[in-house]
Phi, psi and omega in degrees: 000133181257133179252172186304318182298319179297316178301312186287324177297322180301329180285342180270352186240161171219129182057030180076014181234153177251131171231085187255142177245108177286133183234029183271005187292337181301330178284316186282317184236001174096178181286070184287175178311129179099337182248014182299318179237089190287333178294313177298320179300315180301318177300318179295320179293320178299312182297327182283338175109029174292160176267340182199155169236151181236128180205170176284162184304320181299327178295309182297323179295325185280347181293148182276349180206164178294148176286141186269355179241182180300147182231137178234123179268123179280140186244004183240151178206150166201166178229155180288354176277349183277160172277352178234070186298324184279351181272105182269132179248157179277131185234011181206174180231160177295325178300322177297322178299317178300314181296323179287340179081020180283167186265347180193170177231159177224151174229150179248123182236122174259124183250132178124002178250172182296335184248025182286341180301318180298320178292319180296320179298318180291327175300315179296320179295318179294321180298321177296317179294324178295321176296318180299316184264001181056046175252128178300142178244123176254120179256118176274107186252118181235134172279095183220136178142174187292345181264002180266112181280319182220103183290349180261004182291125182304320182292321179295318177295319175301320182298308183292329176295319180295320178302313180300316180296311185292338179264007167116003179292148174274329176222140178246131172255129177221156171289142179281146179297326181186187174267017178277114184303323182292326177290322177296318180301323179299318179295312184296314186290336180270001182250125184284356177236164181300146181246134171242151188265134171281155183268338177077196182297162178296130179257152184278329185250133177303323181301320181295320178297315183290325179293325176293318179295318179296318179294323180299313181295314180295331180280356176104007179290149176295333182168206184226155172228087184257122182261276187299331180284355171251301187286346175258006174290152179298335174220090180307321181298320179294316180296323176298319179297319174302311184294324176300318181298320181282310190279318185264332183256349176073024180277153179280161179297318179301316179295317181295312182288326177292320179291330184281337185284000000 
């Protein structure tokens, strides 16, 4: 028997992999380069072959037509204008996601600060609502706060991934400790639900972005959710095509860049 979550998760994937582009940055850091016209950007990403896009509810409401790929509504927010940048608050509901017709929802949880308890409580509440409505939940789990000594430590990342899984997420998104496959495997193997890789800060070289994606797949990740390294690229469509080749087609970085030149 197939239930709603399975149906909706299938819409976020292709060939059993996720190639998602998060576009929620306009709330946290503003309409930065690449996000000036988000409607046009979403069209470009669709055409290039992403499996899903992630954005806040207002973005989906403002679109002139339904999105042709998987959709994830983000439910957390904070801004760099705040004195508590790491404190994410809930700004949407699972019921809104149902009304919008999206395929999944996401929450952002920073673990390691004085106020992470409030975020963890909301993660548990959203997970319960997602079970009730059969909406997949992607938990973005980050080790951030005054108690985090090394945010790239594999065990620390494994810990926050495990928190997301144990509190009810269907998929956990985490920053990778490095492009070392063995370190990524430690994170993935210790998490009871699928893991997808965050893209991190903007990188200067395409090769570095693709090597991180390649390592994520080799390390057992379900896929990737790369934001700035796609929408701030000089050609987002080209970068998506590169990433498709690596993540969905299983091609090597050398093969992809050699073929593209």
